[in-house]
C-alpha positions as CSV (number, residue, x, y, z in Angstrom):
1,M,-95.8,56.6,13.3
2,S,-95.0,53.7,11.0
3,T,-91.7,55.6,10.0
4,V,-90.6,55.5,13.6
5,V,-91.3,51.7,14.0
6,I,-89.3,51.0,10.8
7,V,-86.3,53.1,12.3
8,I,-86.6,51.2,15.5
9,V,-86.7,47.8,13.7
10,I,-83.5,48.9,11.6
11,A,-81.7,50.1,14.7
12,V,-82.5,46.8,16.3
13,I,-81.2,44.9,13.3
14,L,-77.9,47.0,13.2
15,I,-77.4,46.3,16.8
16,A,-77.8,42.5,16.4
17,V,-75.4,42.4,13.4
18,A,-72.8,44.4,15.4
19,A,-73.1,42.0,18.3
20,V,-72.5,39.1,16.0
21,L,-69.5,40.6,14.5
22,V,-68.1,41.5,18.0
23,R,-68.4,37.8,19.1
24,R,-66.8,36.4,16.1
25,P,-63.4,37.7,16.5
26,G,-63.5,36.5,20.1
27,K,-64.2,32.9,19.1
28,R,-61.3,33.2,16.4
29,A,-59.0,34.5,19.1
30,G,-59.9,31.6,21.5
31,H,-59.2,29.0,18.8
32,G,-55.9,30.9,17.9
33,S,-54.9,31.1,21.6
34,L,-55.1,27.3,22.2
35,K,-53.4,26.6,18.7
36,R,-50.6,28.9,19.8
37,R,-50.4,27.4,23.2
38,F,-50.4,24.0,22.3
39,G,-48.6,23.9,18.8
40,P,-48.1,20.4,17.6
41,E,-50.2,19.1,20.6
42,Y,-53.1,21.0,19.1
43,D,-52.8,19.2,15.7
44,R,-52.4,15.8,17.4
45,V,-55.5,16.3,19.3
46,V,-57.6,17.6,16.4
47,A,-56.4,14.5,14.4
48,R,-57.4,12.1,17.1
49,H,-60.9,13.8,17.1
50,D,-61.0,13.1,13.3
51,G,-60.7,16.7,12.5
52,D,-63.4,18.0,14.8
53,T,-61.8,21.1,16.1
54,K,-64.5,21.9,18.6
55,A,-64.2,18.5,20.3
56,A,-60.4,18.9,20.4
57,E,-60.6,22.5,21.7
58,T,-63.1,21.4,24.4
59,E,-60.7,18.7,25.4
60,L,-57.6,21.2,25.4
61,G,-59.7,23.8,27.3
62,E,-60.5,21.3,30.0
63,R,-56.7,20.5,30.4
64,V,-56.0,24.1,30.8
65,K,-58.8,24.4,33.4
66,R,-57.4,21.3,35.5
67,H,-53.8,22.0,35.1
68,G,-53.1,25.6,34.0
69,S,-52.6,26.9,37.4
70,L,-50.3,24.1,38.5
71,Q,-47.4,25.5,40.5
72,T,-44.3,23.4,39.8
73,R,-41.9,22.6,42.6
74,P,-38.1,23.3,42.2
75,L,-35.7,20.6,42.5
76,T,-33.0,20.7,45.1
77,A,-29.5,21.1,43.8
78,E,-28.8,17.5,45.0
79,Q,-31.9,16.1,43.3
80,R,-31.0,17.8,40.0
81,E,-27.5,16.4,40.0
82,Q,-28.9,12.9,40.7
83,Y,-31.3,13.1,37.8
84,V,-28.7,14.5,35.4
85,A,-26.3,11.7,36.5
86,R,-29.0,9.0,36.1
87,W,-30.0,10.2,32.6
88,A,-26.3,10.2,31.5
89,G,-26.0,6.7,32.9
90,L,-29.0,5.5,30.9
91,Q,-27.7,6.9,27.7
92,E,-24.5,4.9,28.3
93,Q,-26.5,1.8,29.2
94,F,-28.1,2.3,25.9
95,V,-25.0,0.9,24.0
96,D,-25.5,-2.6,25.4
97,S,-29.1,-2.7,26.4
98,P,-31.3,-0.2,24.4
99,R,-34.5,-1.5,25.3
100,T,-33.9,-1.7,29.1
101,A,-32.5,1.8,28.8
102,V,-35.5,3.2,27.2
103,A,-37.9,1.6,29.7
104,D,-35.8,3.0,32.7
105,A,-35.7,6.3,30.8
106,E,-39.5,6.4,30.9
107,Q,-39.7,5.6,34.6
108,L,-37.1,8.3,35.3
109,L,-39.1,11.0,33.5
110,A,-42.2,10.0,35.3
111,A,-40.5,10.2,38.6
112,L,-38.9,13.6,37.6
113,A,-42.3,14.9,36.5
114,G,-43.9,13.8,40.0
115,D,-40.9,15.5,41.8
116,R,-41.6,18.7,40.0
117,G,-45.2,18.8,41.2
118,F,-47.0,17.2,38.2
119,P,-49.5,14.3,38.8
120,P,-47.9,11.1,40.0
121,A,-46.7,8.4,37.6
122,D,-49.5,6.0,38.8
123,D,-52.0,8.4,37.1
124,R,-50.2,8.5,33.8
125,E,-53.0,10.0,31.8
126,E,-53.4,12.9,34.2
127,Q,-49.5,13.3,34.2
128,L,-49.4,13.5,30.4
129,S,-52.3,15.9,30.4
130,A,-50.7,18.3,32.9
131,L,-47.2,18.1,31.1
132,S,-49.0,18.9,27.7
133,V,-50.3,22.2,29.1
134,H,-46.9,23.4,30.5
135,H,-44.5,21.6,27.9
136,P,-46.6,21.1,24.9
137,G,-43.6,21.1,22.5
138,Q,-41.8,18.3,24.4
139,I,-44.6,16.2,25.5
140,D,-44.6,14.0,22.4
141,G,-41.1,12.8,23.1
142,Y,-42.5,11.3,26.3
143,R,-45.1,9.5,24.4
144,T,-42.6,8.4,21.9
145,L,-40.6,6.8,24.8
146,H,-43.8,5.1,26.0
147,R,-44.7,3.6,22.6
148,S,-41.1,2.4,22.0
149,V,-41.0,0.5,25.4
150,R,-44.2,-1.3,24.3
151,G,-43.5,-1.6,20.6
152,E,-41.4,-3.9,18.4
153,G,-39.1,-1.3,16.9
154,G,-35.4,-1.8,16.4
155,T,-32.4,0.0,17.8
156,E,-33.0,3.1,15.6
157,D,-36.4,3.5,16.9
158,L,-35.2,3.3,20.4
159,R,-32.4,5.7,19.8
160,T,-34.9,8.2,18.4
161,A,-37.1,7.8,21.3
162,M,-34.2,8.6,23.7
163,L,-33.2,11.6,21.6
164,E,-36.7,13.1,21.6
165,A,-37.5,12.4,25.3
166,R,-34.2,14.4,26.1
167,A,-36.0,17.6,25.3
168,L,-38.6,17.1,28.1
169,F,-35.9,15.9,30.4
170,G,-34.1,19.1,29.8
171,R,-37.0,21.3,30.5
172,L,-38.0,19.4,33.6
173,V,-34.5,19.2,35.2
174,A,-34.1,22.9,34.8
175,T,-35.5,25.6,37.2
176,E,-35.9,29.4,36.9
177,A,-32.8,29.7,39.0
178,H,-30.7,27.3,36.9
179,D,-29.4,27.8,33.3
180,P,-31.2,25.3,31.0
181,E,-28.5,25.7,28.6
182,R,-25.8,24.6,31.0
183,V,-28.0,21.5,32.0
184,R,-28.5,20.7,28.3
185,S,-24.7,21.1,27.5
186,R,-23.7,18.9,30.3
187,E,-26.3,16.3,29.7
188,Q,-25.6,16.1,26.0
189,T,-21.8,15.7,26.3
190,G,-20.6,12.3,26.0
191,P,-23.8,10.2,26.0
192,K,-25.0,11.5,22.7
193,T,-21.9,10.4,21.1
194,L,-22.5,6.9,22.7
195,L,-26.0,6.8,21.3
196,M,-24.6,7.8,17.7
197,R,-21.9,5.2,18.1
198,R,-24.6,2.5,18.6
199,H,-26.3,3.5,15.5
200,V,-23.2,3.5,13.4
201,K,-22.4,0.0,14.7
202,G,-25.9,-0.9,13.5
203,S,-26.4,-3.6,16.1
204,G,-30.1,-4.8,16.7
205,A,-32.0,-4.3,19.8
C-alpha cells in the first residue's frame, strides 16, 4: 500500500513540474512578443521604469488593450495632397524660421493623427499611447519634435527633430491603397535639400 502512495506522490510531483515548464515558455513568449512589437519603444519604457520589465510590460500591455483594435480612417485624396503640401511648406519655412516651423510641424502631425482616427490632439498622452502601438518605430520622432519645441536647442537640434518626425508623417499620410514610397519620394524632394542648406549655412535658431 505504501508503494502505491509513493508512486502517486511521484506522479503528482512530475505533473506539477511539467505544468511549471509549460508555463515558463509562455511567459517568455509574451515578453518576446511585446519586445518585438514595440522595438525601441519597449526599451524606452523599461528605462523609464528604472529597468523594471514587469512594470514596463504591464504598461505596454495596457496600451495594446486600449488601442490595439483601433481601426484607422483613410485620408481622402484631397486631404492627403493638402497634408503633403503643408509639410513641404513647413520644411521650406524652416530655412527662415526653424523654431516656428518645428512648432507648426508638431501641430500638423497631431491634426493628421486625429484625421487618421487616433485620439485627438487635446488628449496628447492618449494620442501618443495609441500611436506607439501602431507606429512604435516612428513615435519617438514625434516626441523629439515636442521636446524641441519646448527646449532651448539650436538649429541643428531643430533640424534633427524635423527629419526624425518625417518618418511618422510618411506613415500617417500613406494608406493601404496609396504607395508609401511615392509619398516619401515626393515629400523628401526639395525640402530636405533646404533643411541641409540651412545646416550648411550654420545659422542660429
